[in-house]
Structures are given as C-alpha cells and as structure tokens.
C-alpha positions as CSV (number, residue, x, y, z in Angstrom):
1,M,11.7,7.5,-7.9
2,K,9.8,6.2,-4.8
3,Y,6.2,7.7,-5.9
4,V,6.7,4.9,-8.8
5,Q,7.9,2.3,-6.2
6,D,4.8,2.7,-4.1
7,S,2.0,3.5,-7.0
8,K,3.5,0.2,-8.8
9,L,2.9,-1.6,-5.4
10,T,-0.4,0.0,-5.2
11,D,-1.0,-1.0,-8.5
12,T,-0.3,-4.7,-8.3
13,L,-2.4,-4.7,-4.5
14,E,-5.0,-3.5,-6.8
15,R,-4.8,-6.0,-9.3
16,E,-4.2,-8.9,-7.1
17,L,-7.5,-7.9,-5.3
18,I,-9.4,-7.9,-8.5
19,R,-8.7,-10.9,-10.0
20,G,-9.8,-12.4,-6.5
21,E,-13.0,-10.8,-6.7
22,L,-13.1,-11.7,-10.4
23,A,-12.5,-15.8,-9.8
24,N,-14.9,-15.7,-6.7
25,E,-13.0,-18.1,-4.8
26,F,-13.1,-17.4,-1.3
27,E,-12.1,-21.2,-0.4
28,Q,-8.7,-21.0,-2.3
29,P,-6.2,-20.2,0.2
30,R,-4.3,-16.9,0.4
31,P,-0.6,-17.1,1.5
32,F,-0.3,-13.2,0.8
33,T,-3.0,-12.0,2.3
34,A,-1.3,-10.9,5.7
35,L,1.6,-9.3,3.5
36,R,-0.8,-7.6,1.3
37,N,-2.1,-6.3,4.3
38,A,0.6,-5.3,5.9
39,A,2.1,-3.3,3.2
40,T,-1.2,-1.3,3.0
41,Q,-1.0,-0.3,6.2
42,I,2.7,0.7,5.9
43,L,1.3,2.4,3.3
44,G,-1.3,4.7,5.0
45,L,1.1,5.3,7.7
46,I,3.4,6.8,5.8
47,A,0.9,8.7,3.8
48,D,-0.4,9.8,7.6
49,L,2.7,11.4,8.5
50,K,3.5,12.7,5.2
51,S,0.3,14.5,5.7
52,A,1.3,15.4,9.4
53,A,4.6,16.5,8.4
54,R,2.9,19.0,5.6
55,R,0.2,20.0,8.6
56,Y,3.0,21.1,10.9
57,N,4.9,22.4,8.4
58,V,8.1,20.2,9.1
59,Q,11.4,20.6,7.5
60,Y,13.6,17.1,7.2
61,A,16.4,16.2,5.0
62,N,15.8,13.4,2.3
63,G,18.8,10.9,1.9
C-alpha cells in the first residue's frame, strides 16, 4: 500500500516537472517548488534508510 502511494507521488512530481519544462515559463511564480523539493528529499531519505537496513540485514516490525 505504501509503495502505491510513493509511486503516485513520484508520478505526480514527474508530471509537474515535465509540464513546467514544456511550458518553459521560468518567470511564473512556483509556490509548490519547496514542497516538491522537500518531498523528493524525504523519499530519498526513506530509500537510503531502506537500503541501509537491507545492507545490514536489520530486522524490524511493521506497524
């Protein structure tokens, strides 16, 4: 379930990025840029933590 939510957020971020590149309107204010950057950093942090847990074979309980 969490993977589906993460992939939906990633797809949304990619669509917004492509839409912005196609519009090529850099002068337009972008209120959600900070939010997108934060979401990207959080997803990267989660991926790094999962990678480290797999590397060190960490056992943890979901829930």
